[in-house]
All heavy atoms as an XYZ file, in Angstrom:
888
protein
N      10.042      7.623     25.431
C      10.158      7.406     23.993
C      11.057      8.505     23.419
O      10.898      9.670     23.734
C       8.765      7.472     23.368
C       8.755      7.017     21.945
S       7.116      6.983     21.161
C       6.188      5.940     22.229
N      11.995      8.131     22.589
C      12.912      9.103     22.024
C      12.219      9.920     20.939
O      11.228      9.500     20.360
C      14.139      8.402     21.404
O      13.711      7.640     20.287
C      14.844      7.514     22.419
N      12.786     11.087     20.650
C      12.226     11.945     19.599
C      12.256     11.239     18.252
O      11.320     11.351     17.469
C      12.992     13.266     19.531
N      13.342     10.482     17.988
C      13.443      9.770     16.712
C      12.320      8.738     16.594
O      11.690      8.612     15.560
C      14.799      9.096     16.595
C      14.978      8.358     15.278
C      16.324      7.657     15.189
O      17.025      7.512     16.184
N      16.676      7.229     14.001
N      12.057      8.003     17.660
C      11.009      6.991     17.624
C       9.635      7.649     17.481
O       8.773      7.156     16.778
C      11.071      6.138     18.876
C      10.161      4.948     18.805
C      10.452      3.975     19.889
N       9.552      2.852     19.736
C       9.464      1.864     20.551
N      10.253      1.827     21.605
N       8.611      0.893     20.357
N       9.406      8.785     18.161
C       8.146      9.504     18.028
C       7.932      9.959     16.596
O       6.842      9.859     16.064
C       8.112     10.713     18.968
C       7.928     10.335     20.416
C       7.983     11.533     21.335
O       7.962     12.674     20.835
O       8.058     11.325     22.547
N       8.970     10.447     15.933
C       8.858     10.907     14.548
C       8.517      9.765     13.612
O       7.815      9.960     12.642
C      10.163     11.584     14.100
C      10.320     12.949     14.715
O       9.357     13.548     15.165
N      11.547     13.428     14.762
N       9.006      8.564     13.882
C       8.709      7.426     13.024
C       7.226      7.091     13.070
O       6.682      6.548     12.133
C       9.523      6.205     13.454
C      10.943      6.265     13.023
C      11.703      5.027     13.356
N      10.927      3.830     13.114
C      11.166      2.673     13.687
N      12.138      2.556     14.558
N      10.438      1.621     13.411
N       6.551      7.366     14.171
C       5.146      7.028     14.319
C       4.219      8.118     13.797
O       3.041      7.893     13.635
C       4.820      6.742     15.775
C       5.503      5.478     16.241
C       5.142      5.179     17.629
N       5.766      3.913     17.996
C       5.334      3.163     18.955
N       4.294      3.528     19.658
N       5.935      2.037     19.238
N       4.721      9.291     13.576
C       3.898     10.392     13.081
C       3.596     10.203     11.602
O       4.468      9.888     10.817
C       4.619     11.723     13.286
C       3.877     12.879     12.674
C       2.792     13.419     13.316
C       4.248     13.380     11.449
C       2.089     14.468     12.747
C       3.559     14.424     10.870
C       2.477     14.971     11.523
N       2.342     10.375     11.243
C       1.927     10.332      9.847
C       1.205     11.629      9.525
O       0.335     12.056     10.264
C       0.985      9.168      9.581
C       1.621      7.823      9.735
C       0.682      6.752      9.214
N       1.190      5.437      9.478
C       2.135      4.836      8.775
N       2.675      5.435      7.755
N       2.546      3.626      9.085
N       1.559     12.226      8.414
C       0.876     13.443      7.986
C      -0.587     13.157      7.655
O      -1.454     13.990      7.866
C       1.587     14.047      6.781
N      -0.851     11.948      7.140
C      -2.215     11.539      6.791
C      -2.462     10.196      7.482
O      -1.761      9.219      7.228
C      -2.389     11.393      5.267
C      -2.105     12.722      4.583
C      -3.787     10.893      4.933
C      -2.105     12.649      3.070
N      -3.462     10.166      8.356
C      -3.758      8.943      9.110
C      -4.198      7.826      8.171
O      -4.830      8.066      7.144
C      -4.858      9.220     10.129
N      -3.835      6.613      8.549
C      -4.268      5.440      7.793
C      -5.481      4.827      8.473
O      -5.645      4.929      9.675
C      -3.142      4.415      7.695
C      -2.025      4.922      6.787
C      -1.102      3.814      6.412
N      -0.084      4.333      5.504
C       0.941      3.629      5.103
N       1.084      2.385      5.487
N       1.826      4.145      4.284
N      -6.304      4.179      7.665
C      -7.519      3.539      8.153
C      -7.379      2.032      7.982
O      -6.941      1.565      6.926
C      -8.707      4.049      7.338
C     -10.037      3.567      7.824
C     -11.151      4.251      7.057
C     -12.495      3.842      7.614
N     -13.577      4.518      6.904
N      -7.765      1.263      9.013
C      -7.724     -0.198      8.897
C      -8.752     -0.650      7.874
O      -9.905     -0.232      7.911
C      -8.015     -0.851     10.237
C      -6.888     -0.728     11.202
C      -7.113     -1.648     12.403
N      -6.032     -1.525     13.329
C      -4.928     -2.251     13.284
N      -4.763     -3.147     12.346
N      -3.977     -2.088     14.169
N      -8.293     -1.493      6.951
C      -9.160     -2.046      5.909
C      -8.788     -3.505      5.705
O      -7.798     -3.990      6.248
C      -9.028     -1.274      4.566
C      -9.468      0.173      4.698
C      -7.606     -1.357      4.027
N      -9.576     -4.191      4.922
C      -9.249     -5.547      4.504
C      -9.666     -5.650      3.044
O     -10.802     -5.990      2.733
C      -9.989     -6.568      5.363
O      -9.638     -7.873      4.953
N      -8.730     -5.287      2.164
C      -9.008     -5.233      0.731
C      -8.020     -6.120     -0.021
O      -6.875     -6.283      0.393
C      -8.886     -3.795      0.215
C      -9.833     -2.762      0.828
C      -9.445     -1.363      0.379
C     -11.267     -3.067      0.447
N      -8.486     -6.667     -1.115
C      -7.624     -7.472     -1.978
C      -6.901     -6.564     -2.967
O      -7.385     -5.485     -3.312
C      -8.452     -8.502     -2.740
N      -5.760     -7.029     -3.409
C      -5.017     -6.282     -4.413
C      -3.936     -7.156     -5.021
O      -3.754     -8.312     -4.647
N      -3.233     -6.581     -5.972
C      -2.045     -7.221     -6.527
C      -0.956     -6.170     -6.629
O      -1.244     -4.981     -6.805
C      -2.289     -7.824     -7.937
O      -2.697     -6.788     -8.822
C      -3.335     -8.920     -7.903
N       0.268     -6.621     -6.479
C       1.394     -5.733     -6.763
C       2.220     -6.370     -7.861
O       2.280     -7.587     -7.991
C       2.264     -5.419     -5.531
C       2.860     -6.682     -4.922
C       1.502     -4.602     -4.513
C       3.897     -6.403     -3.841
N       2.818     -5.524     -8.658
C       3.731     -6.003     -9.687
C       5.001     -5.166     -9.618
O       4.980     -4.003     -9.229
C       3.093     -5.928    -11.074
O       2.695     -4.610    -11.366
N       6.082     -5.812     -9.977
C       7.388     -5.167    -10.001
C       7.792     -5.093    -11.468
O       8.236     -6.098    -12.034
C       8.381     -5.989     -9.185
C       9.643     -5.265     -8.875
N      10.528     -4.847     -9.840
C      10.168     -4.871     -7.696
C      11.550     -4.250     -9.281
N      11.362     -4.245     -7.971
N       7.610     -3.929    -12.094
C       7.865     -3.823    -13.535
C       9.264     -4.254    -13.961
O       9.417     -4.868    -15.007
C       7.646     -2.337    -13.829
C       6.777     -1.839    -12.726
C       7.145     -2.659    -11.519
N      10.284     -3.980    -13.141
C      11.653     -4.319    -13.546
C      11.986     -5.787    -13.316
O      12.682     -6.403    -14.118
C      12.664     -3.423    -12.835
C      12.500     -1.969    -13.200
N      12.720     -1.498    -14.467
C      12.101     -0.905    -12.471
C      12.466     -0.202    -14.494
N      12.084      0.183    -13.306
N      11.481     -6.363    -12.208
C      11.765     -7.769    -11.916
C      10.822     -8.703    -12.669
O      11.114     -9.873    -12.832
C      11.669     -8.023    -10.415
N       9.676     -8.177    -13.100
C       8.765     -8.958    -13.926
C       7.829     -9.897    -13.178
O       7.281    -10.807    -13.771
N       7.616     -9.695    -11.879
C       6.694    -10.566    -11.163
C       5.428     -9.813    -10.744
O       5.391     -8.597    -10.714
C       7.347    -11.228     -9.956
C       8.051    -10.325     -8.976
C       9.393    -10.124     -8.880
C       7.446     -9.524     -7.954
N       9.670     -9.246     -7.871
C       8.491     -8.859     -7.278
C       6.147     -9.282     -7.548
C       8.261     -7.988     -6.207
C       5.899     -8.415     -6.497
C       6.965     -7.780     -5.839
N       4.415    -10.607    -10.403
C       3.135    -10.072     -9.935
C       2.638    -11.012     -8.834
O       2.735    -12.229     -8.967
C       2.141    -10.032    -11.090
C       0.799     -9.484    -10.739
C      -0.088     -9.546    -11.972
N      -1.454     -9.313    -11.587
C      -2.258     -8.465    -12.182
N      -1.853     -7.803    -13.242
N      -3.480     -8.303    -11.751
N       2.109    -10.462     -7.736
C       1.669    -11.280     -6.612
C       0.434    -10.652     -5.953
O       0.278     -9.429     -5.946
C       2.828    -11.465     -5.592
C       3.217    -10.164     -4.942
C       2.494    -12.499     -4.565
N      -0.436    -11.527     -5.429
C      -1.616    -11.052     -4.717
C      -1.226    -10.563     -3.332
O      -0.325    -11.113     -2.701
C      -2.645    -12.176     -4.594
C      -3.252    -12.559     -5.924
C      -4.324    -13.628     -5.799
O      -4.712    -13.990     -4.675
O      -4.773    -14.093     -6.855
N      -1.924     -9.530     -2.850
C      -1.670     -8.965     -1.530
C      -2.995     -8.715     -0.823
O      -4.049     -8.627     -1.457
C      -0.876     -7.635     -1.593
C       0.485     -7.836     -2.219
C      -1.649     -6.549     -2.326
N      -2.902     -8.575      0.484
C      -4.014     -8.095      1.288
C      -3.613     -6.718      1.777
O      -2.509     -6.538      2.299
C      -4.279     -9.030      2.462
C      -5.415     -8.560      3.340
C      -5.662     -9.530      4.481
C      -6.759     -8.995      5.393
N      -6.913     -9.841      6.580
N      -4.479     -5.741      1.590
C      -4.221     -4.375      2.047
C      -4.856     -4.265      3.430
O      -6.061     -4.461      3.579
C      -4.791     -3.346      1.063
C      -4.114     -3.534     -0.300
C      -4.595     -1.934      1.585
C      -4.943     -3.139     -1.468
N      -4.021     -3.987      4.450
C      -4.513     -3.995      5.829
C      -4.730     -2.603      6.405
O      -5.441     -2.460      7.389
C      -3.566     -4.791      6.740
O      -2.260     -4.212      6.688
C      -3.507     -6.248      6.307
N      -4.101     -1.609      5.847
C      -4.462     -0.229      6.161
C      -4.176      0.643      4.955
O      -3.400      0.280      4.073
C      -3.852      0.291      7.464
C      -2.367      0.556      7.432
O      -1.826      0.942      6.375
O      -1.727      0.419      8.468
N      -4.876      1.778      4.909
C      -4.888      2.585      3.687
C      -5.078      4.048      4.027
O      -5.797      4.390      4.962
C      -6.039      2.103      2.794
C      -6.248      2.761      1.441
C      -5.088      2.456      0.502
C      -7.561      2.264      0.822
N      -4.435      4.908      3.268
C      -4.653      6.351      3.343
C      -4.482      6.920      1.946
O      -4.168      6.193      0.994
C      -3.656      7.015      4.302
O      -2.386      7.163      3.695
N      -4.654      8.213      1.824
C      -4.428      8.862      0.530
C      -2.945      8.873      0.173
O      -2.585      9.072     -0.976
C      -4.966     10.292      0.550
C      -6.474     10.431      0.681
C      -6.859     11.912      0.810
C      -7.194      9.796     -0.501
N      -2.086      8.626      1.163
C      -0.644      8.706      0.945
C       0.046      7.357      0.797
O       1.133      7.275      0.252
C       0.005      9.476      2.087
N      -0.587      6.270      1.300
C       0.095      4.987      1.250
C      -0.744      3.870      1.830
O      -1.918      4.047      2.134
N      -0.104      2.704      2.000
C      -0.819      1.530      2.479
C       0.150      0.564      3.148
O       1.355      0.603      2.914
C      -1.512      0.822      1.323
N      -0.429     -0.322      3.959
C       0.315     -1.453      4.510
C      -0.196     -2.704      3.822
O      -1.403     -2.907      3.706
C       0.105     -1.562      6.008
C       0.871     -2.713      6.615
C       0.651     -2.761      8.103
N       1.347     -3.891      8.655
C       1.870     -3.920      9.870
N       1.762     -2.875     10.646
N       2.483     -5.002     10.291
N       0.728     -3.523      3.356
C       0.395     -4.725      2.600
C       0.858     -5.966      3.344
O       1.863     -5.938      4.042
C       1.089     -4.695      1.235
C       0.980     -3.416      0.410
C       1.828     -3.538     -0.843
C      -0.456     -3.114      0.072
N       0.133     -7.050      3.139
C       0.538     -8.360      3.626
C       0.585     -9.267      2.406
O      -0.374     -9.326      1.633
C      -0.473     -8.880      4.649
O      -0.154    -10.201      5.031
N       1.702     -9.969      2.224
C       1.854    -10.815      1.047
C       2.654    -12.059      1.371
O       3.374    -12.100      2.370
C       2.506    -10.051     -0.107
C       3.886     -9.450      0.121
C       4.670     -9.457     -1.181
C       3.750     -8.018      0.605
N       2.484    -13.080      0.534
C       3.294    -14.291      0.676
C       4.750    -13.897      0.483
O       5.059    -12.913     -0.176
C       2.873    -15.332     -0.359
N       5.632    -14.631      1.078
C       7.050    -14.285      1.040
C       7.514    -13.925     -0.366
O       7.649    -14.775     -1.234
C       7.890    -15.446      1.592
O       7.605    -15.619      2.947
N       7.736    -12.679     -0.597
C       8.276    -12.156     -1.846
C       9.261    -11.076     -1.457
O       8.973    -10.243     -0.605
C       7.148    -11.590     -2.715
C       7.554    -11.259     -4.114
C       7.963    -12.522     -4.829
C       7.948    -12.391     -6.315
N       8.486    -13.577     -6.936
N      10.386    -11.086     -2.040
C      11.428    -10.146     -1.674
C      11.110     -8.741     -2.191
O      10.961     -8.536     -3.388
C      12.767    -10.614     -2.225
O      13.771     -9.720     -1.861
N      10.979     -7.825     -1.264
C      10.842     -6.408     -1.586
C      12.006     -5.689     -0.933
O      12.467     -6.093      0.130
C       9.536     -5.840     -1.030
C       8.240     -6.356     -1.617
C       7.050     -5.834     -0.819
C       8.104     -5.945     -3.071
N      12.437     -4.632     -1.549
C      13.531     -3.843     -1.010
C      13.064     -2.410     -0.860
O      12.357     -1.893     -1.723
C      14.749     -3.894     -1.963
O      15.115     -5.265     -2.164
C      15.922     -3.139     -1.393
N      13.456     -1.788      0.238
C      13.127     -0.388      0.436
C      13.581      0.408     -0.791
O      14.689      0.230     -1.281
C      13.830      0.133      1.691
C      13.435      1.531      2.070
C      14.068      1.973      3.376
O      14.213      1.127      4.286
O      14.411      3.159      3.477
N      12.683      1.223     -1.321
C      12.986      2.023     -2.504
C      12.498      1.415     -3.808
O      12.487      2.089     -4.836
N      12.095      0.126     -3.793
C      11.552     -0.505     -5.003
C      10.317      0.258     -5.485
O       9.471      0.640     -4.697
C      11.120     -1.956     -4.740
C      12.254     -2.956     -4.766
O      13.390     -2.569     -5.107
O      11.993     -4.133     -4.435
N      10.238      0.436     -6.790
C       9.033      1.033     -7.398
C       8.142     -0.109     -7.857
O       8.586     -0.989     -8.595
C       9.406      1.922     -8.569
C      10.141      3.168     -8.136
C      10.302      4.152     -9.296
N      10.840      5.397     -8.815
C      10.118      6.376     -8.272
N       8.818      6.235     -8.163
N      10.681      7.491     -7.859
N       6.890     -0.078     -7.385
C       5.939     -1.132     -7.722
C       4.642     -0.515     -8.221
O       4.440      0.704     -8.122
C       5.647     -2.042     -6.502
C       5.045     -1.225     -5.361
C       6.900     -2.781     -6.062
C       4.467     -2.061     -4.242
N       3.789     -1.356     -8.746
C       2.429     -0.961     -9.133
C       1.467     -1.725     -8.228
O       1.600     -2.937     -8.058
C       2.136     -1.323    -10.598
C       3.032     -0.636    -11.601
C       2.673      0.807    -11.713
C       3.520      1.452    -12.811
N       3.284      2.862    -12.929
N       0.509     -1.019     -7.642
C      -0.505     -1.631     -6.795
C      -1.853     -1.491     -7.476
O      -2.242     -0.393     -7.856
C      -0.546     -0.953     -5.428
C      -1.711     -1.319     -4.507
C      -1.628     -2.779     -4.073
C      -1.746     -0.408     -3.292
N      -2.535     -2.606     -7.647
C      -3.915     -2.605     -8.143
C      -4.790     -2.973     -6.955
O      -4.689     -4.073     -6.418
C      -4.089     -3.602     -9.279
N      -5.606     -2.028     -6.526
C      -6.433     -2.178     -5.335
C      -7.871     -2.451     -5.749
O      -8.440     -1.691     -6.531
C      -6.326     -0.875     -4.546
C      -7.099     -0.651     -3.284
C      -6.334      0.316     -2.414
C      -8.487     -0.149     -3.526
N      -8.435     -3.551     -5.245
C      -9.817     -3.876     -5.559
C     -10.694     -3.508     -4.367
O     -10.344     -3.807     -3.226
C      -9.985     -5.374     -5.852
C      -9.580     -5.804     -7.243
S      -7.847     -5.656     -7.587
C      -7.273     -7.286     -7.247
N     -11.812     -2.851     -4.644
C     -12.743     -2.467     -3.586
C     -14.156     -2.816     -4.028
O     -14.475     -2.729     -5.222
C     -12.629     -0.970     -3.300
N     -15.015     -3.193     -3.083
C     -16.379     -3.588     -3.444
C     -17.198     -2.457     -4.062
O     -18.192     -2.716     -4.728
C     -16.987     -4.045     -2.120
C     -16.025     -3.723     -1.057
C     -14.733     -3.326     -1.675
N     -16.756     -1.215     -3.884
C     -17.503     -0.081     -4.421
C     -17.076      0.306     -5.834
O     -17.639      1.233     -6.407
C     -17.331      1.149     -3.509
O     -15.931      1.427     -3.393
C     -17.916      0.893     -2.135
N     -16.076     -0.391     -6.393
C     -15.534     -0.024     -7.702
C     -15.718     -1.147     -8.714
O     -15.607     -2.321     -8.370
C     -14.041      0.293     -7.586
C     -13.643      1.426     -6.656
C     -12.132      1.478     -6.529
C     -14.185      2.751     -7.140
N     -15.960     -0.792     -9.954
C     -16.030     -1.780    -11.030
C     -14.652     -2.284    -11.395
O     -14.454     -3.460    -11.651
C     -16.684     -1.173    -12.272
C     -18.139     -0.948    -12.128
C     -18.760      0.244    -11.869
C     -19.186     -1.916    -12.227
N     -20.107      0.068    -11.788
C     -20.408     -1.252    -12.014
C     -19.209     -3.287    -12.460
C     -21.628     -1.910    -12.032
C     -20.430     -3.940    -12.483
C     -21.610     -3.253    -12.277
N     -13.706     -1.360    -11.466
C     -12.337     -1.684    -11.868
C     -11.381     -1.345    -10.733
O     -11.666     -0.467     -9.915
C     -11.940     -0.877    -13.111
C     -12.794     -1.217    -14.320
O     -12.985     -2.418    -14.577
O     -13.277     -0.288    -14.997
N     -10.238     -2.020    -10.686
C      -9.266     -1.694     -9.629
C      -8.667     -0.300     -9.828
O      -8.621      0.219    -10.941
C      -8.194     -2.771     -9.783
C      -8.373     -3.346    -11.134
C      -9.793     -3.104    -11.544
N      -8.241      0.276     -8.713
C      -7.460      1.520     -8.756
C      -6.014      1.094     -8.948
O      -5.500      0.274     -8.185
C      -7.581      2.315     -7.446
C      -9.032      2.643     -7.127
C      -6.751      3.591     -7.525
C      -9.216      3.236     -5.730
N      -5.350      1.621     -9.955
C      -3.954      1.272    -10.211
C      -3.069      2.451     -9.833
O      -3.227      3.550    -10.377
C      -3.779      0.867    -11.662
C      -4.561     -0.397    -11.977
C      -4.302     -0.958    -13.360
O      -3.492     -0.361    -14.102
O      -4.910     -1.983    -13.683
N      -2.164      2.196     -8.890
C      -1.329      3.246     -8.335
C       0.151      2.878     -8.406
O       0.512      1.718     -8.196
C      -1.686      3.469     -6.858
C      -3.132      3.846     -6.581
C      -3.463      3.560     -5.127
C      -3.357      5.302     -6.909
N       0.982      3.857     -8.663
C       2.430      3.687     -8.546
C       2.789      3.904     -7.085
O       2.210      4.763     -6.417
C       3.169      4.719     -9.389
O       2.871      4.546    -10.743
N       3.719      3.112     -6.587
C       4.113      3.233     -5.182
C       5.587      2.908     -5.026
O       6.200      2.262     -5.879
C       3.268      2.298     -4.323
N       6.122      3.350     -3.909
C       7.511      3.078     -3.544
C       7.495      2.335     -2.206
O       6.794      2.745     -1.273
C       8.314      4.386     -3.430
C       8.329      5.107     -4.780
C       9.734      4.116     -2.928
C       8.902      6.500     -4.741
N       8.257      1.254     -2.108
C       8.334      0.494     -0.868
C       9.099      1.326      0.164
O      10.248      1.702     -0.061
C       9.020     -0.871     -1.090
C       9.162     -1.621      0.230
C       8.244     -1.695     -2.115
N       8.432      1.626      1.287
C       9.057      2.407      2.352
C       9.771      1.506      3.358
O      10.803      1.874      3.906
C       8.007      3.253      3.066
N       9.210      0.327      3.601
C       9.795     -0.641      4.521
C       9.187     -2.008      4.254
O       8.147     -2.115      3.624
C       9.573     -0.244      5.988
C       8.129     -0.106      6.361
C       7.372      1.030      6.310
C       7.237     -1.143      6.809
N       6.082      0.769      6.703
C       5.968     -0.559      7.016
C       7.391     -2.502      7.048
C       4.866     -1.296      7.454
C       6.286     -3.234      7.488
C       5.054     -2.624      7.697
N       9.852     -3.046      4.746
C       9.314     -4.403      4.671
C       9.942     -5.227      5.774
O      11.051     -4.946      6.213
C       9.537     -5.027      3.295
C      10.956     -5.391      2.947
C      11.317     -6.823      3.348
O      10.472     -7.711      3.370
N      12.580     -7.035      3.691
N       9.173     -6.211      6.262
C       9.712     -7.116      7.278
C       8.987     -8.450      7.221
O       7.831     -8.525      6.818
C       9.634     -6.504      8.670
C       8.232     -6.405      9.218
C       8.255     -6.019     10.703
N       6.912     -5.890     11.184
C       6.264     -4.761     11.361
N       6.856     -3.615     11.088
N       5.031     -4.753     11.801
N       9.677     -9.484      7.635
C       9.078    -10.817      7.713
C       8.107    -10.821      8.878
O       8.411    -10.320      9.961
C      10.175    -11.864      7.899
C       9.729    -13.272      7.628
C       9.395    -13.526      6.160
O      10.046    -13.016      5.263
N       8.366    -14.318      5.936
N       6.931    -11.388      8.668
C       5.885    -11.432      9.690
C       5.329    -12.854      9.703
O       4.315    -13.136      9.074
C       4.812    -10.400      9.348
C       3.848    -10.129     10.481
O       4.087    -10.619     11.597
O       2.851     -9.422     10.253
N       6.051    -13.777     10.373
C       5.680    -15.185     10.336
C       5.966    -15.752      8.953
O       7.062    -15.603      8.428
N       4.948    -16.365      8.332
C       5.135    -16.921      6.990
C       4.771    -15.916      5.901
O       4.712    -16.254      4.735
C       4.331    -18.215      6.824
C       2.833    -17.987      6.947
O       2.433    -16.943      7.511
O       2.067    -18.848      6.489
N       4.510    -14.668      6.293
C       4.155    -13.625      5.332
C       5.129    -12.457      5.452
O       5.941    -12.396      6.363
C       2.720    -13.150      5.570
C       1.771    -14.332      5.453
C       0.362    -14.050      5.148
N      -0.027    -13.061      4.197
C      -0.343    -13.319      2.935
N      -0.231    -14.530      2.436
N      -0.782    -12.356      2.154
N       5.029    -11.541      4.521
C       5.820    -10.316      4.539
C       4.861     -9.150      4.709
O       3.816     -9.095      4.048
C       6.624    -10.155      3.220
C       7.290     -8.799      3.160
C       7.639    -11.278      3.078
N       5.185     -8.242      5.615
C       4.446     -6.984      5.742
C       5.289     -5.906      5.085
O       6.514     -5.906      5.222
C       4.211     -6.621      7.208
O       3.319     -7.513      7.805
N       4.623     -4.994      4.393
C       5.352     -3.912      3.725
C       4.526     -2.636      3.765
O       3.300     -2.672      3.673
C       5.655     -4.282      2.273
N       5.216     -1.537      3.923
C       4.583     -0.227      3.832
C       4.978      0.410      2.514
O       6.147      0.342      2.118
N       4.002      0.990      1.824
C       4.287      1.666      0.559
C       3.733      3.078      0.617
O       2.739      3.345      1.290
C       3.706      0.913     -0.665
C       4.316     -0.472     -0.784
C       2.186      0.827     -0.610
N       4.406      3.979     -0.077
C       3.872      5.345     -0.219
C       3.554      5.549     -1.687
O       4.327      5.129     -2.567
C       4.823      6.378      0.338
C       6.037      6.665     -0.455
C       6.851      7.816      0.184
N       7.932      8.198     -0.664
C       9.096      7.589     -0.716
N       9.351      6.580      0.061
N      10.014      8.002     -1.552
N       2.407      6.135     -1.928
C       1.977      6.342     -3.298
C       2.734      7.505     -3.915
O       2.932      8.529     -3.282
C       0.468      6.619     -3.361
C      -0.369      5.512     -2.775
C      -1.431      5.794     -1.946
C      -0.085      4.183     -3.046
C      -2.206      4.780     -1.398
C      -0.844      3.152     -2.509
C      -1.912      3.460     -1.678
N       3.168      7.333     -5.148
C       3.777      8.457     -5.863
C       2.949      8.820     -7.084
O       3.385      9.562     -7.946
C       5.245      8.211     -6.198
C       5.479      7.078     -7.179
O       4.534      6.334     -7.464
O       6.617      6.943     -7.660
N       1.739      8.297     -7.109
C       0.771      8.652     -8.149
C      -0.142      9.717     -7.567
O      -0.792      9.495     -6.547
C      -0.050      7.406     -8.526
O      -1.075      7.748     -9.416
N      -0.180     10.868     -8.183
C      -0.980     11.967     -7.646
C      -2.032     12.440     -8.637
O      -2.426     13.596     -8.638
C      -0.071     13.127     -7.240
C       0.903     12.744     -6.171
N       0.532     12.463     -4.883
C       2.238     12.547     -6.215
C       1.587     12.134     -4.171
N       2.642     12.167     -4.967
N      -2.501     11.513     -9.468
C      -3.562     11.881    -10.399
C      -4.837     12.152     -9.627
O      -5.185     11.421     -8.700
C      -3.794     10.765    -11.412
C      -2.664     10.541    -12.369
C      -2.976      9.481    -13.382
N      -4.334      8.958    -13.242
C      -4.780      7.876    -13.837
N      -3.991      7.189    -14.609
N      -6.015      7.463    -13.664
N      -5.533     13.192    -10.000
C      -6.765     13.580     -9.316
C      -7.772     12.431     -9.284
O      -8.397     12.158     -8.252
C      -7.372     14.796    -10.019
C      -8.602     15.337     -9.326
C      -9.129     16.585    -10.012
O      -8.343     17.355    -10.577
O     -10.354     16.774     -9.962
N      -7.913     11.718    -10.377
C      -8.851     10.597    -10.464
C      -8.507      9.516     -9.431
O      -9.391      8.972     -8.755
C      -8.827     10.000    -11.867
C      -9.725      8.794    -12.031
C      -9.626      8.187    -13.432
O      -9.252      8.888    -14.380
O      -9.921      6.993    -13.543
N      -7.215      9.201     -9.275
C      -6.786      8.197     -8.305
C      -7.120      8.648     -6.884
O      -7.620      7.865     -6.072
C      -5.283      7.940     -8.398
C      -4.868      7.348     -9.736
O      -5.716      6.727    -10.408
O      -3.688      7.505    -10.102
N      -6.828      9.899     -6.567
C      -7.096     10.411     -5.225
C      -8.585     10.417     -4.914
O      -8.998     10.070     -3.803
C      -6.506     11.814     -5.065
C      -4.982     11.895     -5.086
C      -4.519     13.340     -5.066
C      -4.378     11.119     -3.928
N      -9.416     10.779     -5.878
C     -10.866     10.768     -5.669
C     -11.378      9.354     -5.433
O     -12.218      9.119     -4.558
C     -11.585     11.407     -6.854
C     -11.439     12.925     -6.983
C     -12.045     13.422     -8.292
C     -12.078     13.631     -5.806
N     -10.868      8.388     -6.187
C     -11.283      7.002     -5.979
C     -10.825      6.491     -4.608
O     -11.583      5.813     -3.912
C     -10.743      6.104     -7.090
C     -11.453      6.308     -8.411
C     -10.911      5.385     -9.487
O      -9.716      5.112     -9.557
N     -11.802      4.892    -10.328
N      -9.605      6.818     -4.210
C      -9.122      6.427     -2.890
C      -9.979      7.057     -1.795
O     -10.324      6.407     -0.807
C      -7.664      6.849     -2.706
C      -6.598      5.924     -3.213
C      -5.220      6.569     -3.052
C      -6.635      4.594     -2.495
N     -10.317      8.313     -1.961
C     -11.167      9.012     -1.002
C     -12.501      8.290     -0.851
O     -12.982      8.059      0.255
C     -11.372     10.467     -1.439
C     -12.164     11.274     -0.450
C     -11.560     11.798      0.666
C     -13.517     11.482     -0.645
C     -12.287     12.533      1.588
C     -14.257     12.213      0.260
C     -13.639     12.745      1.395
N     -13.101      7.883     -1.973
C     -14.370      7.160     -1.936
C     -14.232      5.831     -1.214
O     -15.088      5.453     -0.420
C     -14.903      6.932     -3.353
C     -15.436      8.197     -4.000
O     -15.689      9.179     -3.280
O     -15.590      8.186     -5.236
N     -13.161      5.093     -1.494
C     -12.932      3.804     -0.830
C     -12.790      4.014      0.677
O     -13.368      3.284      1.480
C     -11.688      3.092     -1.413
C     -11.279      1.912     -0.550
C     -11.959      2.657     -2.841
N     -12.024      5.009      1.079
C     -11.820      5.287      2.497
C     -13.118      5.713      3.188
O     -13.359      5.368      4.341
C     -10.746      6.357      2.686
C      -9.330      5.900      2.394
C      -8.392      7.082      2.217
C      -8.830      4.965      3.474
N     -13.972      6.420      2.471
C     -15.217      6.912      3.048
C     -16.181      5.780      3.390
O     -16.956      5.883      4.343
C     -15.880      7.910      2.105
N     -16.146      4.693      2.619
C     -17.091      3.602      2.856
C     -16.471      2.392      3.550
O     -17.177      1.440      3.874
C     -17.782      3.142      1.538
C     -18.581      4.266      0.945
C     -16.775      2.595      0.559
N     -15.169      2.403      3.761
C     -14.502      1.264      4.419
C     -14.624      1.359      5.925
O     -14.707      2.373      6.507
C     -13.025      1.211      4.038
O     -12.904      0.910      2.675
């Protein structure tokens, strides 16, 4: 395995496999779509969604629903990558919201997932 490929697999914060519902919206393009969150960390998430065009660098809003919360956690995120995965799109996002309240809620979700 090359050093470049090894670096791509390294994560500063490990992600945890989850199966959570959510929605993403693109404030500039004006659309909103339901997603399934398949892995999650304090730094980002992997999403599965119906074919919707995302571009690396897009700024989106993610509303994450968890059974332990009354209201969704709303986070700002940047699309890190996306690829077609059969009839769905997989995308990785990194959170750029660093509010203490958001991080504490994410921590709680990760602790019970």
